[in-house]
All heavy atoms as TSV, in Angstrom:
chain	resi	resn	atom	element	x	y	z
A	1	MET	N	N	38.916	147.258	-86.152
A	1	MET	CA	C	37.699	147.934	-85.770
A	1	MET	C	C	36.955	148.398	-87.024
A	1	MET	O	O	37.568	148.714	-88.030
A	1	MET	CB	C	37.994	149.180	-84.934
A	1	MET	CG	C	38.390	148.926	-83.532
A	1	MET	SD	S	38.674	150.491	-82.727
A	1	MET	CE	C	37.688	150.263	-81.299
A	2	SER	N	N	35.682	148.489	-86.878
A	2	SER	CA	C	34.882	148.967	-87.999
A	2	SER	C	C	34.893	150.506	-88.020
A	2	SER	O	O	35.273	151.161	-87.049
A	2	SER	CB	C	33.445	148.470	-87.871
A	2	SER	OG	O	32.825	149.077	-86.756
A	3	ARG	N	N	34.468	151.033	-89.128
A	3	ARG	CA	C	34.426	152.495	-89.274
A	3	ARG	C	C	33.462	153.111	-88.253
A	3	ARG	O	O	33.740	154.156	-87.675
A	3	ARG	CB	C	34.008	152.842	-90.691
A	3	ARG	CG	C	33.865	154.336	-90.899
A	3	ARG	CD	C	33.597	154.662	-92.320
A	3	ARG	NE	N	34.893	154.810	-92.966
A	3	ARG	CZ	C	35.094	154.872	-94.257
A	3	ARG	NH1	N	34.079	154.755	-95.076
A	3	ARG	NH2	N	36.287	155.034	-94.754
A	4	ARG	N	N	32.341	152.446	-88.010
A	4	ARG	CA	C	31.366	152.948	-87.049
A	4	ARG	C	C	31.975	153.005	-85.652
A	4	ARG	O	O	31.850	154.008	-84.945
A	4	ARG	CB	C	30.124	152.044	-87.028
A	4	ARG	CG	C	29.049	152.484	-86.022
A	4	ARG	CD	C	27.886	151.488	-85.928
A	4	ARG	NE	N	28.284	150.139	-85.609
A	4	ARG	CZ	C	28.525	149.681	-84.367
A	4	ARG	NH1	N	28.398	150.490	-83.336
A	4	ARG	NH2	N	28.875	148.443	-84.172
A	5	LYS	N	N	32.681	151.959	-85.252
A	5	LYS	CA	C	33.311	151.927	-83.934
A	5	LYS	C	C	34.409	152.992	-83.832
A	5	LYS	O	O	34.588	153.610	-82.783
A	5	LYS	CB	C	33.890	150.550	-83.649
A	5	LYS	CG	C	32.834	149.508	-83.378
A	5	LYS	CD	C	33.466	148.173	-83.062
A	5	LYS	CE	C	32.429	147.110	-82.817
A	5	LYS	NZ	N	33.036	145.802	-82.534
A	6	ASP	N	N	35.126	153.207	-84.936
A	6	ASP	CA	C	36.145	154.259	-84.942
A	6	ASP	C	C	35.503	155.626	-84.713
A	6	ASP	O	O	36.005	156.438	-83.932
A	6	ASP	CB	C	36.915	154.275	-86.270
A	6	ASP	CG	C	37.916	153.142	-86.372
A	6	ASP	OD1	O	38.288	152.571	-85.322
A	6	ASP	OD2	O	38.338	152.841	-87.507
A	7	ARG	N	N	34.411	155.893	-85.405
A	7	ARG	CA	C	33.729	157.177	-85.247
A	7	ARG	C	C	33.182	157.340	-83.834
A	7	ARG	O	O	33.254	158.425	-83.254
A	7	ARG	CB	C	32.599	157.301	-86.273
A	7	ARG	CG	C	33.107	157.798	-87.608
A	7	ARG	CD	C	31.965	158.171	-88.534
A	7	ARG	NE	N	31.898	157.108	-89.541
A	7	ARG	CZ	C	30.824	156.461	-89.908
A	7	ARG	NH1	N	29.671	156.751	-89.396
A	7	ARG	NH2	N	30.883	155.518	-90.805
A	8	GLU	N	N	32.639	156.261	-83.264
A	8	GLU	CA	C	32.121	156.321	-81.895
A	8	GLU	C	C	33.251	156.589	-80.904
A	8	GLU	O	O	33.104	157.386	-79.976
A	8	GLU	CB	C	31.405	155.020	-81.548
A	8	GLU	CG	C	30.081	154.835	-82.258
A	8	GLU	CD	C	29.482	153.454	-82.022
A	8	GLU	OE1	O	30.144	152.624	-81.334
A	8	GLU	OE2	O	28.382	153.200	-82.521
A	9	ARG	N	N	34.356	155.928	-81.110
A	9	ARG	CA	C	35.517	156.134	-80.227
A	9	ARG	C	C	36.012	157.577	-80.343
A	9	ARG	O	O	36.307	158.229	-79.344
A	9	ARG	CB	C	36.639	155.166	-80.586
A	9	ARG	CG	C	37.844	155.298	-79.698
A	9	ARG	CD	C	38.892	154.244	-80.088
A	9	ARG	NE	N	40.062	154.406	-79.292
A	9	ARG	CZ	C	41.071	155.247	-79.564
A	9	ARG	NH1	N	41.027	155.999	-80.634
A	9	ARG	NH2	N	42.108	155.333	-78.767
A	10	PHE	N	N	36.082	158.084	-81.561
A	10	PHE	CA	C	36.517	159.459	-81.774
A	10	PHE	C	C	35.575	160.438	-81.082
A	10	PHE	O	O	36.015	161.383	-80.416
A	10	PHE	CB	C	36.599	159.768	-83.271
A	10	PHE	CG	C	36.989	161.176	-83.560
A	10	PHE	CD1	C	38.305	161.588	-83.453
A	10	PHE	CD2	C	36.029	162.109	-83.927
A	10	PHE	CE1	C	38.667	162.896	-83.709
A	10	PHE	CE2	C	36.380	163.420	-84.194
A	10	PHE	CZ	C	37.705	163.812	-84.077
A	11	SER	N	N	34.276	160.214	-81.203
A	11	SER	CA	C	33.314	161.127	-80.574
A	11	SER	C	C	33.424	161.076	-79.049
A	11	SER	O	O	33.300	162.111	-78.386
A	11	SER	CB	C	31.892	160.830	-81.034
A	11	SER	OG	O	31.511	159.534	-80.653
A	12	ARG	N	N	33.651	159.894	-78.474
A	12	ARG	CA	C	33.856	159.788	-77.027
A	12	ARG	C	C	35.092	160.563	-76.595
A	12	ARG	O	O	35.074	161.296	-75.602
A	12	ARG	CB	C	33.996	158.323	-76.616
A	12	ARG	CG	C	32.698	157.557	-76.500
A	12	ARG	CD	C	32.866	156.242	-75.742
A	12	ARG	NE	N	34.052	155.490	-76.115
A	12	ARG	CZ	C	34.112	154.549	-77.076
A	12	ARG	NH1	N	33.036	154.258	-77.780
A	12	ARG	NH2	N	35.232	153.915	-77.327
A	13	MET	N	N	36.181	160.408	-77.341
A	13	MET	CA	C	37.418	161.118	-77.016
A	13	MET	C	C	37.219	162.630	-77.157
A	13	MET	O	O	37.725	163.407	-76.358
A	13	MET	CB	C	38.566	160.655	-77.911
A	13	MET	CG	C	38.954	159.200	-77.727
A	13	MET	SD	S	39.617	158.837	-76.109
A	13	MET	CE	C	41.231	159.533	-76.262
A	14	LYS	N	N	36.470	163.042	-78.166
A	14	LYS	CA	C	36.202	164.459	-78.409
A	14	LYS	C	C	35.359	165.055	-77.281
A	14	LYS	O	O	35.548	166.207	-76.898
A	14	LYS	CB	C	35.499	164.612	-79.758
A	14	LYS	CG	C	35.396	165.999	-80.255
A	14	LYS	CD	C	36.707	166.464	-80.814
A	14	LYS	CE	C	36.515	167.786	-81.516
A	14	LYS	NZ	N	37.756	168.380	-81.899
A	15	GLU	N	N	34.422	164.268	-76.738
A	15	GLU	CA	C	33.608	164.731	-75.616
A	15	GLU	C	C	34.472	164.942	-74.376
A	15	GLU	O	O	34.268	165.889	-73.630
A	15	GLU	CB	C	32.497	163.732	-75.314
A	15	GLU	CG	C	31.381	163.699	-76.327
A	15	GLU	CD	C	30.410	162.565	-76.078
A	15	GLU	OE1	O	30.530	161.866	-75.050
A	15	GLU	OE2	O	29.514	162.368	-76.924
A	16	GLN	N	N	35.413	164.038	-74.137
A	16	GLN	CA	C	36.289	164.142	-72.971
A	16	GLN	C	C	37.282	165.291	-73.116
A	16	GLN	O	O	37.624	165.949	-72.144
A	16	GLN	CB	C	37.045	162.838	-72.759
A	16	GLN	CG	C	36.163	161.689	-72.356
A	16	GLN	CD	C	36.938	160.370	-72.317
A	16	GLN	OE1	O	38.131	160.334	-72.583
A	16	GLN	NE2	N	36.243	159.302	-71.983
A	17	ASN	N	N	37.773	165.501	-74.340
A	17	ASN	CA	C	38.769	166.533	-74.588
A	17	ASN	C	C	38.410	167.246	-75.892
A	17	ASN	O	O	38.657	166.725	-76.966
A	17	ASN	CB	C	40.167	165.915	-74.677
A	17	ASN	CG	C	41.239	166.938	-74.921
A	17	ASN	OD1	O	40.992	168.131	-74.920
A	17	ASN	ND2	N	42.455	166.474	-75.139
A	18	PRO	N	N	37.839	168.450	-75.829
A	18	PRO	CA	C	37.417	169.157	-77.048
A	18	PRO	C	C	38.572	169.452	-78.012
A	18	PRO	O	O	38.345	169.622	-79.205
A	18	PRO	CB	C	36.824	170.460	-76.513
A	18	PRO	CG	C	36.492	170.188	-75.101
A	18	PRO	CD	C	37.467	169.154	-74.628
A	19	ASP	N	N	39.807	169.496	-77.535
A	19	ASP	CA	C	40.961	169.773	-78.391
A	19	ASP	C	C	41.487	168.525	-79.100
A	19	ASP	O	O	42.416	168.627	-79.907
A	19	ASP	CB	C	42.094	170.397	-77.576
A	19	ASP	CG	C	41.704	171.742	-77.008
A	19	ASP	OD1	O	40.868	172.420	-77.634
A	19	ASP	OD2	O	42.230	172.111	-75.944
A	20	TYR	N	N	40.907	167.372	-78.805
A	20	TYR	CA	C	41.373	166.124	-79.412
A	20	TYR	C	C	41.108	166.136	-80.913
A	20	TYR	O	O	39.990	166.379	-81.364
A	20	TYR	CB	C	40.663	164.930	-78.760
A	20	TYR	CG	C	41.099	163.587	-79.284
A	20	TYR	CD1	C	42.349	163.071	-78.973
A	20	TYR	CD2	C	40.258	162.833	-80.098
A	20	TYR	CE1	C	42.748	161.837	-79.448
A	20	TYR	CE2	C	40.642	161.598	-80.575
A	20	TYR	CZ	C	41.897	161.105	-80.250
A	20	TYR	OH	O	42.299	159.881	-80.722
A	21	THR	N	N	42.167	165.916	-81.713
A	21	THR	CA	C	42.023	165.940	-83.170
A	21	THR	C	C	42.120	164.559	-83.782
A	21	THR	O	O	41.998	164.422	-84.992
A	21	THR	CB	C	43.094	166.826	-83.805
A	21	THR	OG1	O	44.369	166.332	-83.427
A	21	THR	CG2	C	42.942	168.265	-83.370
A	22	GLY	N	N	42.364	163.561	-82.992
A	22	GLY	CA	C	42.471	162.209	-83.521
A	22	GLY	C	C	43.908	161.729	-83.515
A	22	GLY	O	O	44.857	162.520	-83.509
A	23	PHE	N	N	44.071	160.438	-83.528
A	23	PHE	CA	C	45.405	159.846	-83.477
A	23	PHE	C	C	46.125	159.974	-84.805
A	23	PHE	O	O	47.316	160.209	-84.851
A	23	PHE	CB	C	45.300	158.380	-83.059
A	23	PHE	CG	C	46.623	157.689	-82.967
A	23	PHE	CD1	C	47.502	157.992	-81.964
A	23	PHE	CD2	C	46.991	156.744	-83.917
A	23	PHE	CE1	C	48.735	157.368	-81.881
A	23	PHE	CE2	C	48.209	156.107	-83.839
A	23	PHE	CZ	C	49.083	156.413	-82.816
A	24	ARG	N	N	45.395	159.838	-85.898
A	24	ARG	CA	C	45.986	159.905	-87.230
A	24	ARG	C	C	45.353	161.043	-88.014
A	24	ARG	O	O	44.302	161.533	-87.670
A	24	ARG	CB	C	45.748	158.600	-87.985
A	24	ARG	CG	C	46.397	157.420	-87.333
A	24	ARG	CD	C	46.057	156.189	-88.092
A	24	ARG	NE	N	45.361	155.280	-87.202
A	24	ARG	CZ	C	45.341	153.989	-87.339
A	24	ARG	NH1	N	45.914	153.431	-88.359
A	24	ARG	NH2	N	44.707	153.230	-86.484
A	25	GLY	N	N	46.032	161.396	-89.095
A	25	GLY	CA	C	45.459	162.409	-89.977
A	25	GLY	C	C	46.512	163.336	-90.520
A	25	GLY	O	O	47.646	163.384	-90.051
A	26	ALA	N	N	46.113	164.120	-91.524
A	26	ALA	CA	C	47.033	165.042	-92.176
A	26	ALA	C	C	47.353	166.233	-91.289
A	26	ALA	O	O	48.374	166.885	-91.468
A	26	ALA	CB	C	46.432	165.517	-93.496
A	27	ASP	N	N	46.478	166.532	-90.327
A	27	ASP	CA	C	46.683	167.692	-89.468
A	27	ASP	C	C	47.563	167.405	-88.258
A	27	ASP	O	O	47.800	168.296	-87.453
A	27	ASP	CB	C	45.337	168.220	-88.973
A	27	ASP	CG	C	44.486	168.716	-90.131
A	27	ASP	OD1	O	45.068	169.097	-91.154
A	27	ASP	OD2	O	43.251	168.707	-89.998
A	28	THR	N	N	48.034	166.186	-88.138
A	28	THR	CA	C	48.867	165.826	-87.002
A	28	THR	C	C	50.229	166.476	-87.145
A	28	THR	O	O	50.908	166.334	-88.155
A	28	THR	CB	C	49.041	164.298	-86.905
A	28	THR	OG1	O	47.754	163.709	-86.827
A	28	THR	CG2	C	49.848	163.926	-85.689
A	29	VAL	N	N	50.626	167.217	-86.120
A	29	VAL	CA	C	51.915	167.897	-86.127
A	29	VAL	C	C	52.846	167.169	-85.162
A	29	VAL	O	O	52.515	166.978	-83.997
A	29	VAL	CB	C	51.759	169.371	-85.698
A	29	VAL	CG1	C	53.108	170.051	-85.629
A	29	VAL	CG2	C	50.826	170.085	-86.637
A	30	VAL	N	N	53.976	166.767	-85.667
A	30	VAL	CA	C	54.957	166.074	-84.835
A	30	VAL	C	C	56.087	167.058	-84.554
A	30	VAL	O	O	56.698	167.602	-85.474
A	30	VAL	CB	C	55.508	164.825	-85.552
A	30	VAL	CG1	C	56.562	164.155	-84.708
A	30	VAL	CG2	C	54.378	163.873	-85.865
A	31	ALA	N	N	56.339	167.278	-83.285
A	31	ALA	CA	C	57.401	168.206	-82.899
A	31	ALA	C	C	58.755	167.573	-83.182
A	31	ALA	O	O	58.995	166.408	-82.862
A	31	ALA	CB	C	57.283	168.558	-81.427
A	32	ALA	N	N	59.625	168.350	-83.769
A	32	ALA	CA	C	60.970	167.860	-84.074
A	32	ALA	C	C	61.795	167.837	-82.791
A	32	ALA	O	O	61.676	168.734	-81.948
A	32	ALA	CB	C	61.636	168.775	-85.095
A	33	PRO	N	N	62.630	166.807	-82.616
A	33	PRO	CA	C	63.472	166.771	-81.417
A	33	PRO	C	C	64.483	167.909	-81.469
A	33	PRO	O	O	64.861	168.372	-82.545
A	33	PRO	CB	C	64.166	165.410	-81.511
A	33	PRO	CG	C	64.118	165.052	-82.953
A	33	PRO	CD	C	62.871	165.675	-83.490
A	34	PRO	N	N	64.915	168.378	-80.306
A	34	PRO	CA	C	65.887	169.472	-80.301
A	34	PRO	C	C	67.200	169.015	-80.936
A	34	PRO	O	O	67.568	167.841	-80.851
A	34	PRO	CB	C	66.079	169.793	-78.817
A	34	PRO	CG	C	65.633	168.579	-78.100
A	34	PRO	CD	C	64.596	167.926	-78.962
A	35	PRO	N	N	67.907	169.920	-81.583
A	35	PRO	CA	C	69.173	169.533	-82.216
A	35	PRO	C	C	70.195	169.130	-81.158
A	35	PRO	O	O	70.180	169.654	-80.042
A	35	PRO	CB	C	69.616	170.799	-82.954
A	35	PRO	CG	C	68.918	171.907	-82.256
A	35	PRO	CD	C	67.637	171.341	-81.730
A	36	PRO	N	N	71.063	168.184	-81.480
A	36	PRO	CA	C	72.076	167.779	-80.508
A	36	PRO	C	C	73.042	168.933	-80.248
A	36	PRO	O	O	73.249	169.793	-81.114
A	36	PRO	CB	C	72.799	166.608	-81.189
A	36	PRO	CG	C	72.536	166.801	-82.639
A	36	PRO	CD	C	71.209	167.482	-82.751
A	37	PRO	N	N	73.642	168.983	-79.050
A	37	PRO	CA	C	74.567	170.070	-78.753
A	37	PRO	C	C	75.819	169.985	-79.632
A	37	PRO	O	O	76.245	168.896	-80.013
A	37	PRO	CB	C	74.919	169.862	-77.281
A	37	PRO	CG	C	74.613	168.440	-77.014
A	37	PRO	CD	C	73.503	168.050	-77.951
A	38	VAL	N	N	76.379	171.139	-79.926
A	38	VAL	CA	C	77.602	171.184	-80.719
A	38	VAL	C	C	78.759	170.831	-79.799
A	38	VAL	O	O	78.940	171.437	-78.747
A	38	VAL	CB	C	77.797	172.594	-81.324
A	38	VAL	CG1	C	79.090	172.662	-82.103
A	38	VAL	CG2	C	76.618	172.961	-82.190
A	39	LEU	N	N	79.524	169.805	-80.187
A	39	LEU	CA	C	80.631	169.336	-79.356
A	39	LEU	C	C	81.972	169.766	-79.933
A	39	LEU	O	O	82.109	169.923	-81.146
A	39	LEU	CB	C	80.601	167.806	-79.246
A	39	LEU	CG	C	79.342	167.192	-78.647
A	39	LEU	CD1	C	79.443	165.677	-78.678
A	39	LEU	CD2	C	79.114	167.671	-77.237
A	40	GLU	N	N	82.916	169.945	-79.053
A	40	GLU	CA	C	84.273	170.269	-79.471
A	40	GLU	C	C	85.228	169.364	-78.709
A	40	GLU	O	O	85.025	169.071	-77.538
A	40	GLU	CB	C	84.586	171.731	-79.168
A	40	GLU	CG	C	85.907	172.177	-79.740
A	40	GLU	CD	C	86.110	173.664	-79.593
A	40	GLU	OE1	O	85.160	174.415	-79.817
A	40	GLU	OE2	O	87.246	174.053	-79.245
A	41	SER	N	N	86.268	168.923	-79.366
A	41	SER	CA	C	87.254	168.041	-78.756
A	41	SER	C	C	88.295	168.887	-78.022
A	41	SER	O	O	88.930	169.763	-78.612
A	41	SER	CB	C	87.917	167.194	-79.844
A	41	SER	OG	O	88.805	166.288	-79.261
A	42	VAL	N	N	88.445	168.626	-76.700
A	42	VAL	CA	C	89.362	169.401	-75.861
A	42	VAL	C	C	90.182	168.431	-75.020
A	42	VAL	O	O	89.700	167.382	-74.610
A	42	VAL	CB	C	88.572	170.352	-74.933
A	42	VAL	CG1	C	89.504	171.210	-74.110
A	42	VAL	CG2	C	87.625	171.204	-75.713
A	43	VAL	N	N	91.426	168.801	-74.733
A	43	VAL	CA	C	92.301	167.979	-73.901
A	43	VAL	C	C	92.199	168.478	-72.466
A	43	VAL	O	O	92.357	169.676	-72.198
A	43	VAL	CB	C	93.763	168.043	-74.402
A	43	VAL	CG1	C	94.677	167.263	-73.475
A	43	VAL	CG2	C	93.853	167.524	-75.816
A	44	CYS	N	N	91.964	167.551	-71.526
A	44	CYS	CA	C	91.881	167.882	-70.105
A	44	CYS	C	C	93.262	168.303	-69.618
A	44	CYS	O	O	94.262	167.643	-69.916
A	44	CYS	CB	C	91.377	166.675	-69.321
A	44	CYS	SG	S	91.364	166.915	-67.529
A	45	SER	N	N	93.326	169.373	-68.843
A	45	SER	CA	C	94.613	169.872	-68.357
A	45	SER	C	C	95.175	169.011	-67.227
A	45	SER	O	O	96.359	169.093	-66.923
A	45	SER	CB	C	94.477	171.320	-67.887
A	45	SER	OG	O	93.535	171.404	-66.835
A	46	VAL	N	N	94.365	168.140	-66.615
A	46	VAL	CA	C	94.832	167.296	-65.508
A	46	VAL	C	C	95.262	165.918	-66.010
A	46	VAL	O	O	96.399	165.499	-65.794
A	46	VAL	CB	C	93.732	167.163	-64.430
A	46	VAL	CG1	C	94.178	166.240	-63.312
A	46	VAL	CG2	C	93.357	168.527	-63.874
A	47	CYS	N	N	94.370	165.199	-66.695
A	47	CYS	CA	C	94.660	163.820	-67.098
A	47	CYS	C	C	95.143	163.712	-68.546
A	47	CYS	O	O	95.499	162.628	-68.988
A	47	CYS	CB	C	93.431	162.937	-66.890
A	47	CYS	SG	S	92.017	163.373	-67.930
A	48	GLN	N	N	95.132	164.805	-69.274
A	48	GLN	CA	C	95.597	164.868	-70.666
A	48	GLN	C	C	94.804	163.971	-71.610
A	48	GLN	O	O	95.308	163.569	-72.642
A	48	GLN	CB	C	97.094	164.533	-70.747
A	48	GLN	CG	C	97.987	165.424	-69.913
A	48	GLN	CD	C	97.848	166.887	-70.283
A	48	GLN	OE1	O	97.860	167.221	-71.453
A	48	GLN	NE2	N	97.684	167.745	-69.290
A	49	ARG	N	N	93.575	163.673	-71.266
A	49	ARG	CA	C	92.715	162.887	-72.150
A	49	ARG	C	C	91.855	163.819	-72.981
A	49	ARG	O	O	91.434	164.877	-72.525
A	49	ARG	CB	C	91.812	161.952	-71.348
A	49	ARG	CG	C	92.564	160.824	-70.721
A	49	ARG	CD	C	91.604	159.870	-70.084
A	49	ARG	NE	N	92.323	158.741	-69.515
A	49	ARG	CZ	C	91.743	157.667	-69.046
A	49	ARG	NH1	N	90.432	157.565	-69.068
A	49	ARG	NH2	N	92.453	156.692	-68.548
A	50	ARG	N	N	91.583	163.384	-74.196
A	50	ARG	CA	C	90.750	164.174	-75.095
A	50	ARG	C	C	89.286	163.877	-74.783
A	50	ARG	O	O	88.862	162.736	-74.705
A	50	ARG	CB	C	91.079	163.811	-76.537
A	50	ARG	CG	C	90.383	164.692	-77.541
A	50	ARG	CD	C	90.884	164.434	-78.934
A	50	ARG	NE	N	92.304	164.706	-79.086
A	50	ARG	CZ	C	92.824	165.908	-79.361
A	50	ARG	NH1	N	92.032	166.931	-79.504
A	50	ARG	NH2	N	94.119	166.075	-79.492
A	51	ARG	N	N	88.507	164.939	-74.615
A	51	ARG	CA	C	87.083	164.825	-74.287
A	51	ARG	C	C	86.253	165.613	-75.282
A	51	ARG	O	O	86.669	166.680	-75.724
A	51	ARG	CB	C	86.795	165.376	-72.890
A	51	ARG	CG	C	87.637	164.776	-71.785
A	51	ARG	CD	C	87.232	163.377	-71.510
A	51	ARG	NE	N	87.937	162.873	-70.321
A	51	ARG	CZ	C	87.901	161.649	-69.914
A	51	ARG	NH1	N	87.205	160.759	-70.577
A	51	ARG	NH2	N	88.560	161.261	-68.854
A	52	ASN	N	N	85.074	165.092	-75.622
A	52	ASN	CA	C	84.113	165.822	-76.449
A	52	ASN	C	C	83.181	166.562	-75.503
A	52	ASN	O	O	82.476	165.948	-74.711
A	52	ASN	CB	C	83.320	164.872	-77.341
A	52	ASN	CG	C	84.179	164.289	-78.423
A	52	ASN	OD1	O	85.086	164.947	-78.921
A	52	ASN	ND2	N	83.903	163.062	-78.802
A	53	VAL	N	N	83.203	167.885	-75.586
A	53	VAL	CA	C	82.508	168.729	-74.626
A	53	VAL	C	C	81.592	169.702	-75.374
A	53	VAL	O	O	81.978	170.236	-76.413
A	53	VAL	CB	C	83.541	169.531	-73.799
A	53	VAL	CG1	C	82.867	170.354	-72.725
A	53	VAL	CG2	C	84.567	168.599	-73.189
A	54	PRO	N	N	80.387	169.971	-74.840
A	54	PRO	CA	C	79.552	170.998	-75.456
A	54	PRO	C	C	80.266	172.348	-75.443
A	54	PRO	O	O	80.882	172.731	-74.452
A	54	PRO	CB	C	78.304	171.043	-74.569
A	54	PRO	CG	C	78.282	169.716	-73.890
A	54	PRO	CD	C	79.703	169.298	-73.739
A	55	VAL	N	N	80.182	173.054	-76.551
A	55	VAL	CA	C	80.922	174.308	-76.712
A	55	VAL	C	C	80.522	175.333	-75.657
A	55	VAL	O	O	81.380	176.064	-75.149
A	55	VAL	CB	C	80.693	174.870	-78.132
A	55	VAL	CG1	C	81.304	176.243	-78.288
A	55	VAL	CG2	C	81.258	173.924	-79.164
A	56	GLU	N	N	79.231	175.397	-75.305
A	56	GLU	CA	C	78.783	176.418	-74.353
A	56	GLU	C	C	79.302	176.203	-72.935
A	56	GLU	O	O	79.230	177.105	-72.115
A	56	GLU	CB	C	77.256	176.552	-74.354
A	56	GLU	CG	C	76.494	175.293	-74.065
A	56	GLU	CD	C	76.186	174.470	-75.302
A	56	GLU	OE1	O	76.491	174.876	-76.421
A	56	GLU	OE2	O	75.617	173.386	-75.123
A	57	THR	N	N	79.847	175.013	-72.598
A	57	THR	CA	C	80.356	174.769	-71.253
A	57	THR	C	C	81.869	174.949	-71.150
A	57	THR	O	O	82.422	174.835	-70.058
A	57	THR	CB	C	80.012	173.340	-70.792
A	57	THR	OG1	O	80.626	172.405	-71.677
A	57	THR	CG2	C	78.513	173.117	-70.774
A	58	LEU	N	N	82.514	175.230	-72.253
A	58	LEU	CA	C	83.971	175.378	-72.251
A	58	LEU	C	C	84.395	176.718	-71.646
A	58	LEU	O	O	83.740	177.730	-71.849
A	58	LEU	CB	C	84.520	175.284	-73.679
A	58	LEU	CG	C	84.547	173.902	-74.285
A	58	LEU	CD1	C	84.932	173.991	-75.758
A	58	LEU	CD2	C	85.517	173.012	-73.557
A	59	PRO	N	N	85.534	176.737	-70.909
A	59	PRO	CA	C	86.050	178.014	-70.416
A	59	PRO	C	C	86.636	178.823	-71.577
A	59	PRO	O	O	86.895	178.286	-72.657
A	59	PRO	CB	C	87.144	177.602	-69.415
A	59	PRO	CG	C	87.562	176.244	-69.844
A	59	PRO	CD	C	86.342	175.607	-70.465
A	60	ALA	N	N	86.865	180.105	-71.353
A	60	ALA	CA	C	87.415	180.972	-72.398
A	60	ALA	C	C	88.789	180.472	-72.841
A	60	ALA	O	O	89.104	180.464	-74.025
A	60	ALA	CB	C	87.503	182.401	-71.890
A	61	ASP	N	N	89.599	180.030	-71.868
A	61	ASP	CA	C	90.927	179.492	-72.189
A	61	ASP	C	C	90.820	177.969	-72.222
A	61	ASP	O	O	90.629	177.326	-71.191
A	61	ASP	CB	C	91.946	179.944	-71.145
A	61	ASP	CG	C	93.364	179.499	-71.477
A	61	ASP	OD1	O	93.598	179.063	-72.633
A	61	ASP	OD2	O	94.235	179.584	-70.591
A	62	ARG	N	N	90.950	177.382	-73.388
A	62	ARG	CA	C	90.797	175.930	-73.561
A	62	ARG	C	C	91.870	175.137	-72.797
A	62	ARG	O	O	91.667	173.996	-72.434
A	62	ARG	CB	C	90.876	175.549	-75.044
A	62	ARG	CG	C	89.883	176.290	-75.925
A	62	ARG	CD	C	88.551	175.596	-75.885
A	62	ARG	NE	N	87.649	175.959	-76.969
A	62	ARG	CZ	C	86.744	176.911	-76.892
A	62	ARG	NH1	N	86.672	177.660	-75.832
A	62	ARG	NH2	N	85.918	177.137	-77.888
A	63	ALA	N	N	93.008	175.746	-72.517
A	63	ALA	CA	C	94.097	175.058	-71.813
A	63	ALA	C	C	93.763	174.818	-70.339
A	63	ALA	O	O	94.381	173.980	-69.691
A	63	ALA	CB	C	95.384	175.864	-71.923
A	64	GLU	N	N	92.766	175.513	-69.810
A	64	GLU	CA	C	92.391	175.373	-68.396
A	64	GLU	C	C	91.250	174.376	-68.187
A	64	GLU	O	O	90.791	174.202	-67.070
A	64	GLU	CB	C	91.959	176.730	-67.845
A	64	GLU	CG	C	93.065	177.753	-67.809
A	64	GLU	CD	C	92.557	179.095	-67.331
A	64	GLU	OE1	O	91.349	179.207	-67.013
A	64	GLU	OE2	O	93.364	180.022	-67.283
A	65	TYR	N	N	90.805	173.705	-69.235
A	65	TYR	CA	C	89.669	172.794	-69.126
A	65	TYR	C	C	90.012	171.600	-68.246
A	65	TYR	O	O	91.059	170.978	-68.385
A	65	TYR	CB	C	89.222	172.296	-70.509
A	65	TYR	CG	C	88.166	171.230	-70.414
A	65	TYR	CD1	C	86.869	171.548	-70.067
A	65	TYR	CD2	C	88.475	169.899	-70.639
A	65	TYR	CE1	C	85.896	170.571	-69.954
A	65	TYR	CE2	C	87.519	168.914	-70.548
A	65	TYR	CZ	C	86.227	169.257	-70.199
A	65	TYR	OH	O	85.284	168.282	-70.083
A	66	VAL	N	N	89.112	171.258	-67.298
A	66	VAL	CA	C	89.239	170.082	-66.435
A	66	VAL	C	C	87.979	169.257	-66.634
A	66	VAL	O	O	86.864	169.749	-66.469
A	66	VAL	CB	C	89.386	170.467	-64.950
A	66	VAL	CG1	C	89.488	169.232	-64.072
A	66	VAL	CG2	C	90.600	171.375	-64.754
A	67	CYS	N	N	88.147	167.976	-67.014
A	67	CYS	CA	C	87.001	167.112	-67.294
A	67	CYS	C	C	86.227	166.784	-66.010
A	67	CYS	O	O	86.716	166.976	-64.895
A	67	CYS	CB	C	87.451	165.833	-68.005
A	67	CYS	SG	S	88.453	164.722	-67.008
A	68	LEU	N	N	85.011	166.271	-66.190
A	68	LEU	CA	C	84.157	165.954	-65.035
A	68	LEU	C	C	84.768	164.881	-64.149
A	68	LEU	O	O	84.655	164.933	-62.920
A	68	LEU	CB	C	82.782	165.496	-65.519
A	68	LEU	CG	C	81.914	166.579	-66.178
A	68	LEU	CD1	C	80.651	165.966	-66.736
A	68	LEU	CD2	C	81.595	167.661	-65.179
A	69	ARG	N	N	85.438	163.930	-64.755
A	69	ARG	CA	C	86.033	162.842	-63.964
A	69	ARG	C	C	87.129	163.392	-63.052
A	69	ARG	O	O	87.246	162.986	-61.894
A	69	ARG	CB	C	86.593	161.791	-64.899
A	69	ARG	CG	C	87.051	160.553	-64.184
A	69	ARG	CD	C	87.322	159.445	-65.142
A	69	ARG	NE	N	87.672	158.237	-64.410
A	69	ARG	CZ	C	87.766	157.064	-64.946
A	69	ARG	NH1	N	87.549	156.897	-66.210
A	69	ARG	NH2	N	88.087	156.028	-64.209
A	70	CYS	N	N	87.939	164.307	-63.542
A	70	CYS	CA	C	88.992	164.908	-62.718
A	70	CYS	C	C	88.407	165.860	-61.679
A	70	CYS	O	O	88.968	166.020	-60.598
A	70	CYS	CB	C	89.998	165.635	-63.603
A	70	CYS	SG	S	90.971	164.541	-64.636
A	71	GLN	N	N	87.296	166.485	-61.973
A	71	GLN	CA	C	86.650	167.382	-61.002
A	71	GLN	C	C	86.087	166.595	-59.831
A	71	GLN	O	O	86.089	167.082	-58.710
A	71	GLN	CB	C	85.518	168.167	-61.666
A	71	GLN	CG	C	85.990	169.230	-62.618
A	71	GLN	CD	C	84.831	169.921	-63.316
A	71	GLN	OE1	O	83.668	169.701	-63.000
A	71	GLN	NE2	N	85.164	170.762	-64.286
A	72	GLU	N	N	85.588	165.379	-60.094
A	72	GLU	CA	C	85.005	164.555	-59.026
A	72	GLU	C	C	86.066	163.993	-58.086
A	72	GLU	O	O	85.825	163.828	-56.917
A	72	GLU	CB	C	84.203	163.399	-59.623
A	72	GLU	CG	C	82.935	163.843	-60.298
A	72	GLU	CD	C	82.232	162.694	-60.996
A	72	GLU	OE1	O	82.779	161.559	-61.012
A	72	GLU	OE2	O	81.143	162.908	-61.536
A	73	GLY	N	N	87.207	163.641	-58.640
A	73	GLY	CA	C	88.208	162.937	-57.837
A	73	GLY	C	C	89.307	163.721	-57.312
A	73	GLY	O	O	89.624	164.702	-56.932
């Protein structure tokens, strides 16, 4: 596209949405993805398999942990 067409397109987009700042530019802010959950390796008390589990979902006593597969069946 030519520079003139780019400016016309930008002005059309700006008319439709006054907050539109353009697709490119130095002012473009890209939101960082959320950090991955912290995982801890725990042994299931039913099937004795080691599972990587988010720390916030673990019970206070790690020996009582039951994995999702054992909870379903």
